[in-house]
C-alpha positions in Angstrom: 3.0 -9.2 -24.7 0.3 -9.6 -22.1 -0.5 -13.1 -23.4 3.2 -14.1 -23.0 3.5 -12.7 -19.4 0.2 -14.2 -18.0 0.5 -17.4 -20.0 3.9 -18.1 -18.4 2.7 -17.1 -14.9 -0.5 -19.2 -14.9 1.5 -22.1 -16.6 4.0 -22.1 -13.7 1.1 -21.9 -11.2 -0.6 -25.0 -12.8 2.7 -26.9 -12.3 2.3 -26.3 -8.6 5.1 -23.7 -8.3 4.4 -21.2 -5.4 2.8 -17.9 -6.6 5.8 -15.7 -5.7 8.2 -17.9 -7.7 5.7 -18.2 -10.5 5.7 -14.4 -10.9 9.5 -14.2 -10.7 10.0 -17.0 -13.3 7.3 -15.6 -15.7 8.9 -12.1 -15.6 12.3 -13.6 -16.3 10.9 -15.7 -19.2 9.2 -12.5 -20.5 12.5 -10.6 -20.6 14.2 -13.5 -22.4 11.4 -14.1 -25.0 10.8 -10.5 -25.8 14.4 -9.3 -25.5 13.2 -6.5 -23.3 16.3 -6.2 -21.2 19.1 -8.0 -19.3 18.3 -10.5 -16.6 20.2 -8.4 -14.2 17.0 -6.2 -14.1 15.3 -9.1 -12.2 17.6 -8.8 -9.2 17.6 -5.0 -9.3 13.8 -4.6 -9.3 13.4 -7.4 -6.8 15.6 -5.7 -4.2 14.1 -2.3 -5.0 10.7 -3.7 -4.1 11.9 -4.5 -0.6 14.1 -1.4 -0.2 11.6 0.9 1.4 11.5 2.6 4.8 7.7 2.3 4.9 7.8 -1.5 4.5 9.8 -1.8 7.7 6.4 -1.4 9.4 5.3 -4.8 8.1 7.6 -7.1 10.2 7.4 -4.7 13.2 3.6 -4.7 13.3 3.7 -8.4 12.7 6.0 -8.9 15.7 3.8 -6.6 17.8 0.8 -8.9 17.0 2.6 -12.0 18.1 4.0 -10.3 21.3 0.5 -9.2 22.3 -0.9 -12.7 21.6 1.9 -14.3 23.8 1.2 -11.8 26.6 -2.4 -13.1 27.2 -4.1 -9.8 26.5 -6.9 -11.5 24.6 -8.2 -12.9 27.9 -8.1 -9.5 29.6 -9.9 -7.9 26.7 -12.7 -10.4 26.7 -13.2 -10.0 30.5 -13.4 -6.2 30.1 -15.9 -6.3 27.2 -17.9 -8.9 29.1 -18.4 -6.7 32.1 -19.3 -3.7 29.9 -22.2 -5.3 28.1 -23.4 -7.2 31.1 -26.9 -8.7 31.0 -27.8 -7.7 27.4 -29.6 -10.5 25.6 -27.0 -11.9 23.2 -24.2 -10.3 25.2 -21.9 -13.2 24.7 -22.1 -12.7 20.9 -21.5 -9.0 21.3 -18.5 -9.7 23.5 -17.1 -12.1 20.9 -17.5 -9.5 18.0 -16.2 -6.5 20.0 -13.3 -8.5 21.4 -12.3 -9.6 17.9 -12.4 -6.0 16.7 -10.2 -4.7 19.6 -7.8 -7.6 19.3 -7.7 -7.1 15.6 -6.5 -3.6 16.1 -3.6 -5.1 18.1 -2.5 -8.0 15.8 -3.9 -7.1 12.4 -4.3 -10.8 11.5 -7.5 -12.8 11.0 -6.1 -16.3 11.9 -4.3 -14.8 15.0 -7.6 -13.2 16.1 -9.5 -16.4 15.7 -6.8 -18.4 17.6 -6.8 -16.0 20.5 -10.5 -15.0 20.8 -12.1 -18.2 19.4 -10.4 -20.5 21.8 -11.8 -18.5 24.7 -15.2 -17.5 23.4 -16.4 -20.7 21.5 -17.1 -22.6 24.7 -18.9 -19.5 26.2 -21.1 -19.1 23.1 -22.1 -22.8 23.2 -22.8 -22.6 26.9 -25.0 -19.6 26.3 -27.2 -21.5 23.8 -25.7 -20.6 20.4 -25.5 -23.4 17.9 -22.1 -24.8 16.9 -22.6 -23.4 13.4 -23.5 -19.9 14.5 -20.6 -19.9 17.1 -18.0 -20.9 14.6 -19.4 -18.6 11.9 -19.4 -15.6 14.2 -15.8 -16.2 15.2 -14.7 -16.6 11.6 -16.5 -13.4 10.6 -15.1 -11.5 13.6 -11.6 -12.6 12.5 -12.2 -10.8 9.2 -12.0 -7.6 11.1 -8.3 -8.2 11.7 -6.9 -7.2 8.3 -9.4 -4.3 8.0 -9.1 -2.4 11.3 -5.7 -0.5 11.3 -2.9 -1.2 11.4 -3.4 -3.5 8.3 -0.6 -5.3 6.5 -2.7 -5.5 3.4 -3.1 -1.7 3.3 0.6 -1.2 3.9 1.4 -3.4 0.9 -1.3 -1.8 -1.3 -0.1 1.7 -0.3 3.5 0.9 -1.0 2.7 -0.8 -4.3 0.4 1.9 -5.6 2.0 4.9 -3.9 -1.1 5.7 -1.8 -0.7 7.4 1.7 -0.7 4.6 4.2 -1.9 6.8 7.2 -4.8 8.0 5.0 -5.7 4.4 4.2 -5.6 3.6 8.0 -7.8 6.6 8.7 -10.2 5.7 5.9 -10.7 2.2 7.2 -12.0 3.3 10.6 -15.6 4.1 9.6 -16.1 0.9 7.4 -14.6 -1.1 10.3 -17.1 0.3 12.8 -19.9 -0.3 10.3 -18.8 -3.9 10.0 -18.8 -4.3 13.8 -22.4 -3.0 14.0 -23.4 -5.2 11.0 -22.1 -8.3 12.8 -23.8 -7.3 16.1 -27.1 -6.9 14.3 -26.8 -10.4 12.8 -25.9 -11.6 16.3 -29.2 -10.2 17.7 -31.2 -11.8 14.8 -29.6 -15.1 15.6 -30.4 -14.6 19.3 -34.1 -14.2 18.5 -34.1 -17.0 16.0 -32.4 -19.5 18.4 -34.3 -18.1 21.5 -31.1 -17.5 23.5 -31.8 -16.3 27.1 -30.2 -13.2 28.6 -27.0 -13.6 30.7 -27.7 -13.8 34.4 -24.2 -12.7 35.3 -23.9 -9.2 36.8 -20.9 -7.0 37.7 -20.4 -4.5 40.5 -18.8 -1.1 39.8 -15.7 -2.3 41.5 -15.4 -5.3 39.3 -15.8 -3.2 36.2 -13.1 -0.8 37.4 -10.7 -3.7 38.1 -11.3 -5.3 34.7 -10.9 -1.9 32.9 -7.6 -1.4 34.7 -6.3 -4.9 33.7 -7.3 -4.3 30.0 -5.9 -0.8 29.9 -2.5 -1.8 28.5 -4.1 -3.5 25.5 -6.6 -0.7 25.0 -3.9 2.0 25.0 -1.9 0.4 22.1 -4.2 1.3 19.3 -4.5 4.8 20.8 -0.7 5.2 20.9 -0.2 3.9 17.3 -3.0 5.7 15.6 -2.9 8.8 17.7 0.9 9.1 17.1 0.5 8.7 13.3 -2.5 11.1 12.9 -1.1 13.6 15.4 2.1 13.9 13.3 4.3 12.6 16.1 5.7 9.7 14.1 5.4 7.9 10.8 3.7 4.5 10.3 7.2 2.8 10.5 8.2 4.7 13.6 4.8 3.8 15.1 5.6 0.1 14.5 8.8 0.5 16.4 7.0 2.2 19.3 4.4 -0.6 19.3 7.1 -3.3 19.6 8.8 -1.5 22.4 5.5 -0.9 24.2 4.5 -4.5 23.8 7.7 -5.8 25.3 7.5 -3.4 28.2 3.9 -4.4 28.9 4.6 -8.1 28.6 7.6 -7.8 30.9 5.7 -5.6 33.4 2.8 -8.1 33.5 5.2 -11.0 34.0 3.7 -12.8 30.9 6.6 -12.3 28.4 9.2 -15.0 29.2 12.2 -15.7 27.1 10.6 -18.8 25.5 7.5 -16.8 24.5 9.7 -13.9 23.2 11.6 -16.4 21.1 8.4 -18.0 19.7 7.0 -14.5 18.9 10.1 -13.5 17.1 10.4 -16.7 15.1 6.8 -16.5 14.0 7.3 -12.8 13.0 10.4 -13.6 11.0 8.6 -16.5 9.2 5.6 -14.3 8.3 7.7 -11.3 7.4 10.0 -13.3 5.1 7.0 -14.5 3.1 5.6 -10.9 2.9 9.0 -9.6 1.8 9.3 -12.1 -1.0 5.9 -11.1 -2.3 6.8 -7.4 -2.1 10.0 -8.1 -4.1 8.3 -9.9 -6.9 5.4 -7.3 -6.8 7.8 -4.6 -7.8 9.3 -6.7 -10.5 5.8 -7.6 -11.8 4.6 -4.0 -11.7 7.7 -2.9 -13.7 7.0 -5.5 -16.4 3.3 -4.4 -16.6 4.3 -0.8 -17.0 7.0 -1.6 -19.6 4.5 -3.7 -21.6 1.8 -1.0 -21.2 -0.6 -3.6 -20.1 -2.6 -1.5 -17.6 -3.1 1.2 -20.3 -4.3 -1.4 -22.8 -6.8 -2.9 -20.3 -8.0 0.6 -19.4 -8.6 1.4 -23.1 -10.8 -1.7 -23.3 -12.7 -1.3 -20.0 -13.3 2.5 -19.7 -15.8 2.6 -22.7 -17.7 -0.3 -21.0 -17.5 1.0 -17.4 -18.4 4.6 -18.2 -19.2 6.0 -14.7 -17.4 6.0 -11.4 -20.2 4.3 -9.5 -20.3 1.4 -12.0 -16.6 1.0 -11.8 -16.5 0.9 -8.0 -19.4 -1.7 -7.8 -17.8 -3.9 -10.5 -14.4 -3.6 -8.7 -16.1 -4.5 -5.4 -17.8 -7.6 -6.9 -14.7 -8.7 -8.7 -12.5 -8.4 -5.6 -15.0 -10.3 -3.5 -14.7 -13.2 -6.0 -10.9 -12.9 -6.2 -10.6 -12.8 -2.4 -12.5 -16.1 -2.1 -10.0 -17.8 -4.5 -6.6 -16.1 -3.9 -4.5 -15.0 -1.0 -4.8 -11.3 -0.2 -1.3 -10.0 -0.6 -0.8 -12.0 -3.8 -4.0 -10.6 -5.2 -2.8 -7.0 -4.4 0.5 -7.7 -6.1 -1.0 -9.1 -9.3 -4.3 -7.1 -9.7 -3.7 -3.6 -8.1 -1.3 -2.4 -10.9 -3.9 -3.5 -13.5 -7.3 -2.5 -12.0 -6.5 0.6 -9.9 -5.3 2.8 -12.9 -8.6 2.3 -14.6 -10.5 4.0 -11.7 -7.9 6.7 -11.4 -8.3 7.3 -15.2 -12.0 7.8 -14.6 -11.2 10.5 -12.0 -11.8 8.6 -8.8 -9.7 9.5 -5.8 -6.8 6.9 -5.6 -7.6 6.5 -1.9 -11.2 5.5 -2.7 -10.0 3.0 -5.3 -7.5 1.5 -2.9 -10.0 1.2 0.0 -12.7 -0.4 -2.1 -10.1 -2.8 -3.6 -8.7 -3.7 -0.1 -12.0 -4.0 1.8 -13.6 -6.2 -0.9 -10.5 -8.4 -1.2 -10.1 -8.8 2.6 -13.6 -10.1 3.0 -12.4 -13.1 1.0 -10.7 -14.4 4.1 -14.1 -15.5 5.4 -15.7 -16.4 2.0 -15.8 -20.0 0.7 -14.4 -21.9 -1.0 -10.8 -20.9 0.1 -11.4 -18.4 3.0 -8.5 -19.0 5.4 -10.6 -18.0 8.4 -13.1 -20.7 7.6 -10.3 -23.3 7.6 -8.8 -21.9 10.8 -12.2 -22.1 12.6 -12.7 -25.6 11.3 -9.5 -26.8 12.9 -10.0 -24.8 16.1 -13.7 -25.7 16.7 -13.4 -29.3 15.4 -16.5 -29.2 13.2 -16.9 -29.7 9.4 -16.1 -27.0 6.9 -19.6 -27.2 5.6 -21.1 -26.4 9.0 -18.7 -23.5 9.5 -19.8 -22.1 6.1 -23.5 -22.5 7.0 -23.0 -20.6 10.3 -20.8 -17.9 8.7 -23.2 -17.2 5.8 -25.4 -14.5 7.4 -22.3 -12.8 8.9 -20.6 -12.9 5.5 -23.7 -11.3 3.9 -23.6 -8.5 6.4 -19.9 -7.7 5.6 -20.6 -7.8 1.9 -23.5 -5.3 2.4 -21.2 -2.9 4.2 -18.6 -3.1 1.4 -21.3 -2.5 -1.3 -22.5 0.5 0.7 -19.1 2.1 0.8 -18.7 1.3 -2.9 -22.0 3.1 -3.8 -21.3 5.9 -1.4 -17.5 6.4 -1.4 -17.7 9.7 0.4 -17.9 7.5 3.6 -14.3 6.6 3.0 -13.1 10.2 2.8 -14.9 11.6 5.8 -12.0 11.1 8.4 -9.1 11.7 6.0 -10.6 15.0 4.8 -11.5 16.0 8.3 -8.3 15.2 10.1 -5.6 14.8 7.5 -6.0 17.6 5.0 -3.3 18.0 2.4 
């Protein structure tokens, strides 16, 4: 049965059919060839995959990201971070990384973070003495923080697909996200010494710092409102997404940045992105049902568990496998296809489903900055106007730092449970 399902799916992919349609066609073909049920099941399972209150958060958080991008908040964030770090040697690199992290918490998207922060910080990095390769690589790696720092669309999709608490996944991602920020900053300081970059001569008065903090406050408050509301039990993840949209529109209107044209552009972009995600979610439910019906996860677990006998070995193998997959396949598609197959093996070994989900997602998300198909690398290539090879060369040390962090949380999964156990018991 597994051979029929995967044979059809990869056959359709080789013909150039988009992945979502390849999955739908292969499941339909599976039903026909194995006489497993009426084709009406295709439509039923497809709509069930999208019929979820939790999944309303996806288009709403997506819209929030586009609204904040249109409101020019990336510039305000950069100016604020710049005045905080002042004359530290390598401060421009630190500003770039921290700005990427904060903006990532607003938009949850790697390419959007690169477009907003990269356009402003690339010239500043080059002016400070960073090489083109290092500047481009730093921005690409900083953009990888977008899908990791909550709210994360990838984690919403995984949580919905595998029935794992989305608020707990958000909480669990905070410490690894902070570790990644520090890892990138450490690499930045190494590059500063290697390239002999002088300290910044620019200084800021207390008044200037206060003014810039006030200007950046609307952007800084949004993650606090979203995450504070979820973890404080004030509203659910979906309700938080609604609040974030309303807040973004109020802030944009108050600042005078959100014109009708910009609002229309943000809504159109959000609809386009959300439609693609909804299609993937629909076929993921269909694909997951077929896998369960054919008992494919159980069969794979029976084969793998005798080989991967310990929890630590499983997590490290999962981490390495997802790093490879993330470099070759799109994140949401990988979750749809592989999570129902690989996650049950770890759960069967007695690993907390939250840990399995986080190692799966963190490792997979790093793929957005990993060659040969890392989307962030291509985004920076077009934004910075330099060759793909040079971007990869500059990103290499930053990618290595991110991989080290993911391997650390795989070897010491207790890191992932600290905040959920401390603040979200039960």
